PQR file of N, CA, C, O and H, with PARSE charges and radii, in Angstrom:
ATOM      1  N   MET A   1       0.908  -1.254   0.014 -0.4000 1.5000
ATOM      2  CA  MET A   1       0.013  -0.010   0.045 -0.0000 2.0000
ATOM      3  C   MET A   1       0.841   1.208  -0.012  0.5500 1.7000
ATOM      4  O   MET A   1       1.556   1.435   0.964 -0.5500 1.4000
ATOM      5  N   PRO A   2       0.854   2.005  -0.981 -0.5600 1.5000
ATOM      6  CA  PRO A   2       1.682   3.296  -1.183  0.2800 2.0000
ATOM      7  C   PRO A   2       1.154   4.237  -0.128  0.5500 1.7000
ATOM      8  O   PRO A   2      -0.046   4.318   0.134 -0.5500 1.4000
ATOM      9  N   ARG A   3       2.149   4.984   0.502 -0.4000 1.5000
ATOM     10  CA  ARG A   3       1.923   6.091   1.482 -0.0000 2.0000
ATOM     11  C   ARG A   3       1.621   7.242   0.740  0.5500 1.7000
ATOM     12  O   ARG A   3       2.323   7.579  -0.213 -0.5500 1.4000
ATOM     13  H   ARG A   3       3.124   4.918   0.289  0.4000 1.0000
ATOM     14  N   ASP A   4       0.622   7.879   1.104 -0.4000 1.5000
ATOM     15  CA  ASP A   4       0.282   9.288   0.627 -0.0000 2.0000
ATOM     16  C   ASP A   4       1.098  10.254   1.477  0.5500 1.7000
ATOM     17  O   ASP A   4       1.146  10.192   2.706 -0.5500 1.4000
ATOM     18  H   ASP A   4       0.051   7.605   1.878  0.4000 1.0000
ATOM     19  N   LYS A   5       1.707  11.111   0.762 -0.4000 1.5000
ATOM     20  CA  LYS A   5       2.531  12.126   1.337 -0.0000 2.0000
ATOM     21  C   LYS A   5       1.803  13.481   1.541  0.5500 1.7000
ATOM     22  O   LYS A   5       1.090  13.983   0.672 -0.5500 1.4000
ATOM     23  H   LYS A   5       1.668  11.161  -0.236  0.4000 1.0000
ATOM     24  N   PHE A   6       2.029  14.009   2.703 -0.4000 1.5000
ATOM     25  CA  PHE A   6       1.390  15.292   2.870 -0.0000 2.0000
ATOM     26  C   PHE A   6       2.151  16.500   2.112  0.5500 1.7000
ATOM     27  O   PHE A   6       3.370  16.621   2.232 -0.5500 1.4000
ATOM     28  H   PHE A   6       2.608  13.601   3.409  0.4000 1.0000
ATOM     29  N   SER A   7       1.435  17.328   1.382 -0.4000 1.5000
ATOM     30  CA  SER A   7       2.139  18.349   0.744 -0.0000 2.0000
ATOM     31  C   SER A   7       2.654  19.416   1.613  0.5500 1.7000
ATOM     32  O   SER A   7       3.520  20.157   1.147 -0.5500 1.4000
ATOM     33  H   SER A   7       0.445  17.229   1.285  0.4000 1.0000
ATOM     34  N   SER A   8       2.238  19.591   2.808 -0.4000 1.5000
ATOM     35  CA  SER A   8       2.712  20.361   3.883 -0.0000 2.0000
ATOM     36  C   SER A   8       2.566  19.554   5.214  0.5500 1.7000
ATOM     37  O   SER A   8       2.167  18.389   5.238 -0.5500 1.4000
ATOM     38  H   SER A   8       1.534  18.990   3.186  0.4000 1.0000
ATOM     39  N   PHE A   9       2.925  20.278   6.322 -0.4000 1.5000
ATOM     40  CA  PHE A   9       2.727  19.737   7.619 -0.0000 2.0000
ATOM     41  C   PHE A   9       1.244  19.586   7.933  0.5500 1.7000
ATOM     42  O   PHE A   9       0.449  20.482   7.647 -0.5500 1.4000
ATOM     43  H   PHE A   9       3.249  21.223   6.302  0.4000 1.0000
ATOM     44  N   PRO A  10       0.866  18.430   8.534 -0.5600 1.5000
ATOM     45  CA  PRO A  10      -0.579  18.466   8.921  0.2800 2.0000
ATOM     46  C   PRO A  10      -0.860  19.461  10.068  0.5500 1.7000
ATOM     47  O   PRO A  10       0.018  19.676  10.903 -0.5500 1.4000
ATOM     48  N   ALA A  11      -1.991  20.038  10.129 -0.4000 1.5000
ATOM     49  CA  ALA A  11      -2.344  20.965  11.088 -0.0000 2.0000
ATOM     50  C   ALA A  11      -2.564  20.321  12.461  0.5500 1.7000
ATOM     51  O   ALA A  11      -3.054  19.198  12.576 -0.5500 1.4000
ATOM     52  H   ALA A  11      -2.705  19.864   9.450  0.4000 1.0000
ATOM     53  N   ALA A  12      -2.161  21.119  13.553 -0.4000 1.5000
ATOM     54  CA  ALA A  12      -2.318  20.515  14.872 -0.0000 2.0000
ATOM     55  C   ALA A  12      -3.789  20.191  15.077  0.5500 1.7000
ATOM     56  O   ALA A  12      -4.656  20.950  14.644 -0.5500 1.4000
ATOM     57  H   ALA A  12      -1.763  22.031  13.459  0.4000 1.0000
ATOM     58  N   GLY A  13      -4.086  19.056  15.742 -0.4000 1.5000
ATOM     59  CA  GLY A  13      -5.371  18.550  16.069 -0.0000 2.0000
ATOM     60  C   GLY A  13      -6.021  17.770  14.974  0.5500 1.7000
ATOM     61  O   GLY A  13      -7.175  17.377  15.146 -0.5500 1.4000
ATOM     62  H   GLY A  13      -3.381  18.439  16.094  0.4000 1.0000
ATOM     63  N   THR A  14      -5.432  17.530  13.943 -0.4000 1.5000
ATOM     64  CA  THR A  14      -6.040  16.607  12.947 -0.0000 2.0000
ATOM     65  C   THR A  14      -5.559  15.162  13.293  0.5500 1.7000
ATOM     66  O   THR A  14      -4.519  14.904  13.899 -0.5500 1.4000
ATOM     67  H   THR A  14      -4.495  17.850  13.803  0.4000 1.0000
ATOM     68  N   PHE A  15      -6.414  14.308  12.848 -0.4000 1.5000
ATOM     69  CA  PHE A  15      -6.087  12.818  13.011 -0.0000 2.0000
ATOM     70  C   PHE A  15      -5.552  12.242  11.730  0.5500 1.7000
ATOM     71  O   PHE A  15      -6.048  12.524  10.639 -0.5500 1.4000
ATOM     72  H   PHE A  15      -7.259  14.517  12.355  0.4000 1.0000
ATOM     73  N   VAL A  16      -4.538  11.436  11.880 -0.4000 1.5000
ATOM     74  CA  VAL A  16      -3.797  10.913  10.844 -0.0000 2.0000
ATOM     75  C   VAL A  16      -3.362   9.433  11.146  0.5500 1.7000
ATOM     76  O   VAL A  16      -3.400   9.019  12.305 -0.5500 1.4000
ATOM     77  H   VAL A  16      -4.135  11.207  12.766  0.4000 1.0000
ATOM     78  N   ALA A  17      -2.960   8.653  10.130 -0.4000 1.5000
ATOM     79  CA  ALA A  17      -2.467   7.382  10.386 -0.0000 2.0000
ATOM     80  C   ALA A  17      -0.940   7.304  10.331  0.5500 1.7000
ATOM     81  O   ALA A  17      -0.318   7.782   9.382 -0.5500 1.4000
ATOM     82  H   ALA A  17      -2.930   8.990   9.189  0.4000 1.0000
ATOM     83  N   TYR A  18      -0.379   6.728  11.307 -0.4000 1.5000
ATOM     84  CA  TYR A  18       1.096   6.488  11.477 -0.0000 2.0000
ATOM     85  C   TYR A  18       1.478   5.034  11.321  0.5500 1.7000
ATOM     86  O   TYR A  18       1.014   4.086  11.954 -0.5500 1.4000
ATOM     87  H   TYR A  18      -0.885   6.340  12.078  0.4000 1.0000
ATOM     88  N   ARG A  19       2.380   5.012  10.395 -0.4000 1.5000
ATOM     89  CA  ARG A  19       3.102   3.490  10.117 -0.0000 2.0000
ATOM     90  C   ARG A  19       4.516   3.680  10.569  0.5500 1.7000
ATOM     91  O   ARG A  19       5.288   4.440   9.985 -0.5500 1.4000
ATOM     92  H   ARG A  19       2.758   5.782   9.881  0.4000 1.0000
ATOM     93  N   GLY A  20       4.870   2.909  11.716 -0.4000 1.5000
ATOM     94  CA  GLY A  20       6.265   3.024  12.222 -0.0000 2.0000
ATOM     95  C   GLY A  20       7.235   1.902  11.817  0.5500 1.7000
ATOM     96  O   GLY A  20       7.298   1.553  10.639 -0.5500 1.4000
ATOM     97  H   GLY A  20       4.243   2.291  12.190  0.4000 1.0000
ATOM     98  N   ARG A  21       7.892   1.408  12.640 -0.4000 1.5000
ATOM     99  CA  ARG A  21       8.956   0.506  12.195 -0.0000 2.0000
ATOM    100  C   ARG A  21       8.404  -0.723  11.487  0.5500 1.7000
ATOM    101  O   ARG A  21       9.098  -1.222  10.601 -0.5500 1.4000
ATOM    102  H   ARG A  21       7.841   1.692  13.598  0.4000 1.0000
ATOM    103  N   SER A  22       7.183  -1.281  11.799 -0.4000 1.5000
ATOM    104  CA  SER A  22       6.634  -2.402  11.384 -0.0000 2.0000
ATOM    105  C   SER A  22       5.662  -1.956  10.403  0.5500 1.7000
ATOM    106  O   SER A  22       4.782  -1.195  10.806 -0.5500 1.4000
ATOM    107  H   SER A  22       6.619  -0.876  12.519  0.4000 1.0000
ATOM    108  N   SER A  23       5.674  -2.328   9.090 -0.4000 1.5000
ATOM    109  CA  SER A  23       4.782  -1.928   8.239 -0.0000 2.0000
ATOM    110  C   SER A  23       3.400  -2.534   8.242  0.5500 1.7000
ATOM    111  O   SER A  23       2.464  -2.178   7.526 -0.5500 1.4000
ATOM    112  H   SER A  23       6.388  -2.947   8.763  0.4000 1.0000
ATOM    113  N   LYS A  24       3.398  -3.590   9.230 -0.4000 1.5000
ATOM    114  CA  LYS A  24       2.054  -4.020   9.454 -0.0000 2.0000
ATOM    115  C   LYS A  24       1.229  -3.417  10.504  0.5500 1.7000
ATOM    116  O   LYS A  24       0.019  -3.631  10.575 -0.5500 1.4000
ATOM    117  H   LYS A  24       4.159  -3.879   9.812  0.4000 1.0000
ATOM    118  N   ALA A  25       1.893  -2.637  11.353 -0.4000 1.5000
ATOM    119  CA  ALA A  25       1.198  -2.073  12.514 -0.0000 2.0000
ATOM    120  C   ALA A  25       0.966  -0.618  12.025  0.5500 1.7000
ATOM    121  O   ALA A  25       1.921   0.087  11.701 -0.5500 1.4000
ATOM    122  H   ALA A  25       2.876  -2.463  11.295  0.4000 1.0000
ATOM    123  N   GLU A  26      -0.332  -0.175  11.977 -0.4000 1.5000
ATOM    124  CA  GLU A  26      -0.541   1.119  11.833 -0.0000 2.0000
ATOM    125  C   GLU A  26      -1.598   1.511  12.772  0.5500 1.7000
ATOM    126  O   GLU A  26      -2.516   0.751  13.078 -0.5500 1.4000
ATOM    127  H   GLU A  26      -1.108  -0.748  12.240  0.4000 1.0000
ATOM    128  N   ARG A  27      -1.446   2.838  13.277 -0.4000 1.5000
ATOM    129  CA  ARG A  27      -2.274   3.195  14.293 -0.0000 2.0000
ATOM    130  C   ARG A  27      -2.734   4.792  14.014  0.5500 1.7000
ATOM    131  O   ARG A  27      -2.052   5.595  13.378 -0.5500 1.4000
ATOM    132  H   ARG A  27      -0.700   3.455  13.028  0.4000 1.0000
ATOM    133  N   ASN A  28      -3.892   5.042  14.557 -0.4000 1.5000
ATOM    134  CA  ASN A  28      -4.356   6.362  14.271 -0.0000 2.0000
ATOM    135  C   ASN A  28      -3.956   7.281  15.465  0.5500 1.7000
ATOM    136  O   ASN A  28      -4.192   6.965  16.632 -0.5500 1.4000
ATOM    137  H   ASN A  28      -4.447   4.389  15.073  0.4000 1.0000
ATOM    138  N   VAL A  29      -3.338   8.431  15.103 -0.4000 1.5000
ATOM    139  CA  VAL A  29      -2.860   9.359  16.081 -0.0000 2.0000
ATOM    140  C   VAL A  29      -3.466  10.672  15.760  0.5500 1.7000
ATOM    141  O   VAL A  29      -4.062  10.919  14.712 -0.5500 1.4000
ATOM    142  H   VAL A  29      -3.147   8.687  14.156  0.4000 1.0000
ATOM    143  N   ARG A  30      -3.238  11.636  16.907 -0.4000 1.5000
ATOM    144  CA  ARG A  30      -3.635  12.966  16.692 -0.0000 2.0000
ATOM    145  C   ARG A  30      -2.345  13.824  16.683  0.5500 1.7000
ATOM    146  O   ARG A  30      -1.561  13.691  17.623 -0.5500 1.4000
ATOM    147  H   ARG A  30      -2.754  11.435  17.758  0.4000 1.0000
ATOM    148  N   VAL A  31      -2.080  14.678  15.705 -0.4000 1.5000
ATOM    149  CA  VAL A  31      -1.106  15.594  15.643 -0.0000 2.0000
ATOM    150  C   VAL A  31      -1.226  16.623  16.809  0.5500 1.7000
ATOM    151  O   VAL A  31      -2.317  17.116  17.099 -0.5500 1.4000
ATOM    152  H   VAL A  31      -2.716  14.786  14.941  0.4000 1.0000
ATOM    153  N   ILE A  32      -0.105  16.927  17.454 -0.4000 1.5000
ATOM    154  CA  ILE A  32      -0.163  17.869  18.529 -0.0000 2.0000
ATOM    155  C   ILE A  32       0.487  19.238  18.174  0.5500 1.7000
ATOM    156  O   ILE A  32      -0.027  20.339  18.374 -0.5500 1.4000
ATOM    157  H   ILE A  32       0.781  16.527  17.219  0.4000 1.0000
ATOM    158  N   ALA A  33       1.945  18.940  17.502 -0.4000 1.5000
ATOM    159  CA  ALA A  33       2.686  19.997  17.172 -0.0000 2.0000
ATOM    160  C   ALA A  33       3.617  19.622  16.170  0.5500 1.7000
ATOM    161  O   ALA A  33       3.662  18.450  15.796 -0.5500 1.4000
ATOM    162  H   ALA A  33       2.362  18.046  17.339  0.4000 1.0000
ATOM    163  N   GLU A  34       4.418  20.550  15.663 -0.4000 1.5000
ATOM    164  CA  GLU A  34       5.544  20.306  14.816 -0.0000 2.0000
ATOM    165  C   GLU A  34       6.734  20.517  15.669  0.5500 1.7000
ATOM    166  O   GLU A  34       6.915  21.458  16.442 -0.5500 1.4000
ATOM    167  H   GLU A  34       4.381  21.502  15.968  0.4000 1.0000
ATOM    168  N   ALA A  35       7.543  19.491  15.422 -0.4000 1.5000
ATOM    169  CA  ALA A  35       8.956  19.419  16.080 -0.0000 2.0000
ATOM    170  C   ALA A  35      10.072  19.769  15.278  0.5500 1.7000
ATOM    171  O   ALA A  35       9.829  20.013  14.096 -0.5500 1.4000
ATOM    172  H   ALA A  35       7.396  18.726  14.794  0.4000 1.0000
ATOM    173  N   SER A  36      11.198  19.841  15.657 -0.4000 1.5000
ATOM    174  CA  SER A  36      12.445  20.075  14.694 -0.0000 2.0000
ATOM    175  C   SER A  36      12.838  18.925  13.873  0.5500 1.7000
ATOM    176  O   SER A  36      12.523  17.784  14.213 -0.5500 1.4000
ATOM    177  H   SER A  36      11.396  19.643  16.617  0.4000 1.0000
ATOM    178  N   GLY A  37      13.575  19.192  12.706 -0.4000 1.5000
ATOM    179  CA  GLY A  37      14.087  18.126  11.932 -0.0000 2.0000
ATOM    180  C   GLY A  37      13.013  17.243  11.175  0.5500 1.7000
ATOM    181  O   GLY A  37      13.225  16.055  10.930 -0.5500 1.4000
ATOM    182  H   GLY A  37      13.831  20.119  12.430  0.4000 1.0000
ATOM    183  N   GLY A  38      11.863  17.890  10.824 -0.4000 1.5000
ATOM    184  CA  GLY A  38      10.900  17.254   9.980 -0.0000 2.0000
ATOM    185  C   GLY A  38      10.206  16.253  10.723  0.5500 1.7000
ATOM    186  O   GLY A  38       9.785  15.274  10.107 -0.5500 1.4000
ATOM    187  H   GLY A  38      11.691  18.854  11.023  0.4000 1.0000
ATOM    188  N   ARG A  39      10.006  16.357  12.058 -0.4000 1.5000
ATOM    189  CA  ARG A  39       9.274  15.496  12.917 -0.0000 2.0000
ATOM    190  C   ARG A  39       7.997  16.074  13.569  0.5500 1.7000
ATOM    191  O   ARG A  39       7.850  17.289  13.699 -0.5500 1.4000
ATOM    192  H   ARG A  39      10.348  17.153  12.558  0.4000 1.0000
ATOM    193  N   MET A  40       7.217  15.307  13.915 -0.4000 1.5000
ATOM    194  CA  MET A  40       5.848  15.850  14.537 -0.0000 2.0000
ATOM    195  C   MET A  40       5.525  15.153  15.892  0.5500 1.7000
ATOM    196  O   MET A  40       5.705  13.950  16.079 -0.5500 1.4000
ATOM    197  H   MET A  40       7.337  14.320  13.810  0.4000 1.0000
ATOM    198  N   VAL A  41       5.041  15.999  16.797 -0.4000 1.5000
ATOM    199  CA  VAL A  41       4.688  15.455  18.137 -0.0000 2.0000
ATOM    200  C   VAL A  41       3.156  15.031  17.968  0.5500 1.7000
ATOM    201  O   VAL A  41       2.246  15.811  17.687 -0.5500 1.4000
ATOM    202  H   VAL A  41       4.894  16.976  16.645  0.4000 1.0000
ATOM    203  N   VAL A  42       3.031  13.622  18.197 -0.4000 1.5000
ATOM    204  CA  VAL A  42       1.545  13.125  18.046 -0.0000 2.0000
ATOM    205  C   VAL A  42       1.102  12.455  19.357  0.5500 1.7000
ATOM    206  O   VAL A  42       1.929  12.104  20.198 -0.5500 1.4000
ATOM    207  H   VAL A  42       3.771  12.989  18.426  0.4000 1.0000
ATOM    208  N   GLU A  43      -0.199  12.288  19.507 -0.4000 1.5000
ATOM    209  CA  GLU A  43      -0.617  11.538  20.725 -0.0000 2.0000
ATOM    210  C   GLU A  43      -1.359  10.386  20.267  0.5500 1.7000
ATOM    211  O   GLU A  43      -2.173  10.434  19.344 -0.5500 1.4000
ATOM    212  H   GLU A  43      -0.870  12.573  18.823  0.4000 1.0000
ATOM    213  N   ALA A  44      -1.054   9.313  20.947 -0.4000 1.5000
ATOM    214  CA  ALA A  44      -1.847   7.925  20.621 -0.0000 2.0000
ATOM    215  C   ALA A  44      -2.116   7.333  21.908  0.5500 1.7000
ATOM    216  O   ALA A  44      -1.673   7.829  22.944 -0.5500 1.4000
ATOM    217  H   ALA A  44      -0.393   9.274  21.696  0.4000 1.0000
ATOM    218  N   ILE A  45      -2.874   6.218  21.879 -0.4000 1.5000
ATOM    219  CA  ILE A  45      -3.310   5.694  23.149 -0.0000 2.0000
ATOM    220  C   ILE A  45      -2.355   4.381  23.242  0.5500 1.7000
ATOM    221  O   ILE A  45      -2.241   3.548  22.344 -0.5500 1.4000
ATOM    222  H   ILE A  45      -3.234   5.816  21.037  0.4000 1.0000
ATOM    223  N   GLY A  46      -1.755   4.355  24.375 -0.4000 1.5000
ATOM    224  CA  GLY A  46      -0.662   3.447  24.803 -0.0000 2.0000
ATOM    225  C   GLY A  46      -1.296   2.049  25.131  0.5500 1.7000
ATOM    226  O   GLY A  46      -2.515   1.877  25.148 -0.5500 1.4000
ATOM    227  H   GLY A  46      -1.847   5.032  25.105  0.4000 1.0000
ATOM    228  N   ARG A  47      -0.451   1.143  25.367 -0.4000 1.5000
ATOM    229  CA  ARG A  47      -0.760  -0.296  25.831 -0.0000 2.0000
ATOM    230  C   ARG A  47      -1.711  -0.351  26.962  0.5500 1.7000
ATOM    231  O   ARG A  47      -2.602  -1.201  26.996 -0.5500 1.4000
ATOM    232  H   ARG A  47       0.539   1.283  25.353  0.4000 1.0000
ATOM    233  N   GLN A  48      -1.548   0.513  27.866 -0.4000 1.5000
ATOM    234  CA  GLN A  48      -2.334   0.514  29.173 -0.0000 2.0000
ATOM    235  C   GLN A  48      -3.622   1.342  29.034  0.5500 1.7000
ATOM    236  O   GLN A  48      -4.401   1.446  29.981 -0.5500 1.4000
ATOM    237  H   GLN A  48      -0.825   1.203  27.838  0.4000 1.0000
ATOM    238  N   GLY A  49      -3.825   1.895  27.914 -0.4000 1.5000
ATOM    239  CA  GLY A  49      -5.020   2.841  27.600 -0.0000 2.0000
ATOM    240  C   GLY A  49      -4.821   4.350  28.051  0.5500 1.7000
ATOM    241  O   GLY A  49      -5.764   5.134  28.161 -0.5500 1.4000
ATOM    242  H   GLY A  49      -3.192   1.810  27.145  0.4000 1.0000
ATOM    243  N   ILE A  50      -3.637   4.638  28.273 -0.4000 1.5000
ATOM    244  CA  ILE A  50      -3.216   5.924  28.758 -0.0000 2.0000
ATOM    245  C   ILE A  50      -2.745   6.666  27.546  0.5500 1.7000
ATOM    246  O   ILE A  50      -1.866   6.141  26.863 -0.5500 1.4000
ATOM    247  H   ILE A  50      -2.871   4.001  28.183  0.4000 1.0000
ATOM    248  N   PRO A  51      -3.253   7.868  27.195 -0.5600 1.5000
ATOM    249  CA  PRO A  51      -2.617   8.716  26.099  0.2800 2.0000
ATOM    250  C   PRO A  51      -1.205   8.902  26.242  0.5500 1.7000
ATOM    251  O   PRO A  51      -0.790   9.270  27.341 -0.5500 1.4000
ATOM    252  N   VAL A  52      -0.282   8.675  25.161 -0.4000 1.5000
ATOM    253  CA  VAL A  52       1.105   8.883  25.211 -0.0000 2.0000
ATOM    254  C   VAL A  52       1.505   9.854  24.068  0.5500 1.7000
ATOM    255  O   VAL A  52       0.923   9.808  22.984 -0.5500 1.4000
ATOM    256  H   VAL A  52      -0.620   8.376  24.268  0.4000 1.0000
ATOM    257  N   ARG A  53       2.553  10.775  24.334 -0.4000 1.5000
ATOM    258  CA  ARG A  53       2.907  11.537  23.243 -0.0000 2.0000
ATOM    259  C   ARG A  53       4.278  10.859  22.624  0.5500 1.7000
ATOM    260  O   ARG A  53       5.136  10.312  23.317 -0.5500 1.4000
ATOM    261  H   ARG A  53       3.027  10.812  25.214  0.4000 1.0000
ATOM    262  N   LEU A  54       4.319  10.987  21.295 -0.4000 1.5000
ATOM    263  CA  LEU A  54       5.442  10.458  20.539 -0.0000 2.0000
ATOM    264  C   LEU A  54       5.957  11.435  19.628  0.5500 1.7000
ATOM    265  O   LEU A  54       5.167  12.243  19.140 -0.5500 1.4000
ATOM    266  H   LEU A  54       3.622  11.432  20.733  0.4000 1.0000
ATOM    267  N   THR A  55       7.315  11.477  19.298 -0.4000 1.5000
ATOM    268  CA  THR A  55       7.800  12.216  18.214 -0.0000 2.0000
ATOM    269  C   THR A  55       8.232  11.350  17.050  0.5500 1.7000
ATOM    270  O   THR A  55       9.139  10.525  17.155 -0.5500 1.4000
ATOM    271  H   THR A  55       7.957  10.821  19.695  0.4000 1.0000
ATOM    272  N   VAL A  56       7.521  11.577  15.888 -0.4000 1.5000
ATOM    273  CA  VAL A  56       7.735  10.629  14.929 -0.0000 2.0000
ATOM    274  C   VAL A  56       8.018  11.571  13.550  0.5500 1.7000
ATOM    275  O   VAL A  56       7.678  12.750  13.447 -0.5500 1.4000
ATOM    276  H   VAL A  56       6.784  12.247  15.803  0.4000 1.0000
ATOM    277  N   LYS A  57       8.696  10.808  12.549 -0.4000 1.5000
ATOM    278  CA  LYS A  57       8.950  11.360  11.392 -0.0000 2.0000
ATOM    279  C   LYS A  57       7.864  11.744  10.545  0.5500 1.7000
ATOM    280  O   LYS A  57       6.942  10.937  10.424 -0.5500 1.4000
ATOM    281  H   LYS A  57       8.973   9.850  12.633  0.4000 1.0000
ATOM    282  N   ARG A  58       7.810  12.909   9.896 -0.4000 1.5000
ATOM    283  CA  ARG A  58       6.574  13.306   9.106 -0.0000 2.0000
ATOM    284  C   ARG A  58       6.257  12.396   7.927  0.5500 1.7000
ATOM    285  O   ARG A  58       5.108  12.200   7.530 -0.5500 1.4000
ATOM    286  H   ARG A  58       8.559  13.564   9.994  0.4000 1.0000
ATOM    287  N   GLU A  59       7.422  11.815   7.358 -0.4000 1.5000
ATOM    288  CA  GLU A  59       7.158  10.899   6.252 -0.0000 2.0000
ATOM    289  C   GLU A  59       6.427   9.624   6.600  0.5500 1.7000
ATOM    290  O   GLU A  59       5.904   8.955   5.709 -0.5500 1.4000
ATOM    291  H   GLU A  59       8.355  11.975   7.680  0.4000 1.0000
ATOM    292  N   ASN A  60       6.373   9.255   7.912 -0.4000 1.5000
ATOM    293  CA  ASN A  60       5.632   8.210   8.440 -0.0000 2.0000
ATOM    294  C   ASN A  60       4.145   8.472   8.669  0.5500 1.7000
ATOM    295  O   ASN A  60       3.379   7.580   9.033 -0.5500 1.4000
ATOM    296  H   ASN A  60       6.798   9.798   8.637  0.4000 1.0000
ATOM    297  N   LEU A  61       3.762   9.752   8.438 -0.4000 1.5000
ATOM    298  CA  LEU A  61       2.379  10.070   8.628 -0.0000 2.0000
ATOM    299  C   LEU A  61       1.618  10.025   7.258  0.5500 1.7000
ATOM    300  O   LEU A  61       2.197  10.409   6.241 -0.5500 1.4000
ATOM    301  H   LEU A  61       4.384  10.477   8.142  0.4000 1.0000
ATOM    302  N   ALA A  62       0.386   9.582   7.216 -0.4000 1.5000
ATOM    303  CA  ALA A  62      -0.416   9.562   6.005 -0.0000 2.0000
ATOM    304  C   ALA A  62      -1.819  10.057   6.318  0.5500 1.7000
ATOM    305  O   ALA A  62      -2.268   9.885   7.451 -0.5500 1.4000
ATOM    306  H   ALA A  62      -0.084   9.271   8.042  0.4000 1.0000
ATOM    307  N   PRO A  63      -2.498  10.631   5.425 -0.5600 1.5000
ATOM    308  CA  PRO A  63      -3.910  10.910   5.765  0.2800 2.0000
ATOM    309  C   PRO A  63      -4.636   9.646   6.053  0.5500 1.7000
ATOM    310  O   PRO A  63      -4.283   8.575   5.560 -0.5500 1.4000
ATOM    311  N   MET A  64      -5.718   9.781   6.906 -0.4000 1.5000
ATOM    312  CA  MET A  64      -6.522   8.678   7.363 -0.0000 2.0000
ATOM    313  C   MET A  64      -7.453   8.136   6.109  0.5500 1.7000
ATOM    314  O   MET A  64      -7.878   8.940   5.280 -0.5500 1.4000
ATOM    315  H   MET A  64      -6.004  10.651   7.307  0.4000 1.0000
ATOM    316  N   GLN A  65      -7.678   7.046   6.041 -0.4000 1.5000
ATOM    317  CA  GLN A  65      -8.699   6.383   4.956 -0.0000 2.0000
ATOM    318  C   GLN A  65     -10.049   6.996   5.164  0.5500 1.7000
ATOM    319  O   GLN A  65     -10.375   7.469   6.253 -0.5500 1.4000
ATOM    320  H   GLN A  65      -7.333   6.393   6.715  0.4000 1.0000
ATOM    321  N   PRO A  66     -10.826   6.985   4.124 -0.5600 1.5000
ATOM    322  CA  PRO A  66     -12.295   7.432   4.295  0.2800 2.0000
ATOM    323  C   PRO A  66     -12.975   6.558   5.144  0.5500 1.7000
ATOM    324  O   PRO A  66     -12.820   5.344   5.009 -0.5500 1.4000
ATOM    325  N   CYS A  67     -13.874   7.126   6.197 -0.4000 1.5000
ATOM    326  CA  CYS A  67     -14.589   6.322   7.104 -0.0000 2.0000
ATOM    327  C   CYS A  67     -15.807   5.778   6.364  0.5500 1.7000
ATOM    328  O   CYS A  67     -16.306   6.272   5.353 -0.5500 1.4000
ATOM    329  H   CYS A  67     -14.000   8.112   6.306  0.4000 1.0000
ATOM    330  N   LEU A  68     -16.235   4.626   7.053 -0.4000 1.5000
ATOM    331  CA  LEU A  68     -17.434   4.023   6.584 -0.0000 2.0000
ATOM    332  C   LEU A  68     -18.716   4.840   6.574  0.5500 1.7000
ATOM    333  O   LEU A  68     -19.609   4.599   5.761 -0.5500 1.4000
ATOM    334  H   LEU A  68     -15.829   4.225   7.875  0.4000 1.0000
ATOM    335  N   PHE A  69     -18.795   5.714   7.393 -0.4000 1.5000
ATOM    336  CA  PHE A  69     -19.896   6.456   7.647 -0.0000 2.0000
ATOM    337  C   PHE A  69     -19.882   7.960   6.927  0.5500 1.7000
ATOM    338  O   PHE A  69     -20.828   8.728   7.102 -0.5500 1.4000
ATOM    339  H   PHE A  69     -18.070   5.910   8.053  0.4000 1.0000
ATOM    340  N   ASP A  70     -18.781   8.305   6.139 -0.4000 1.5000
ATOM    341  CA  ASP A  70     -18.604   9.480   5.560 -0.0000 2.0000
ATOM    342  C   ASP A  70     -19.310   9.540   4.272  0.5500 1.7000
ATOM    343  O   ASP A  70     -19.260  10.562   3.588 -0.5500 1.4000
ATOM    344  H   ASP A  70     -18.012   7.681   5.997  0.4000 1.0000
TER
END
């Protein structure tokens, strides 16, 4: 599945799909802010159900797929 690239940085508060080290694991995250070096601060739900903040590379973010109810 090819990754769609953002033409610019996603705005804070938007939901995007994050694909990290494992190409099989994709998670939905919320963009918090832009960090340095082409990275973004995102928030996701951790393993214990607590929100965690991560710094990820912008090229690993893709727009979310259309929802069933849209």
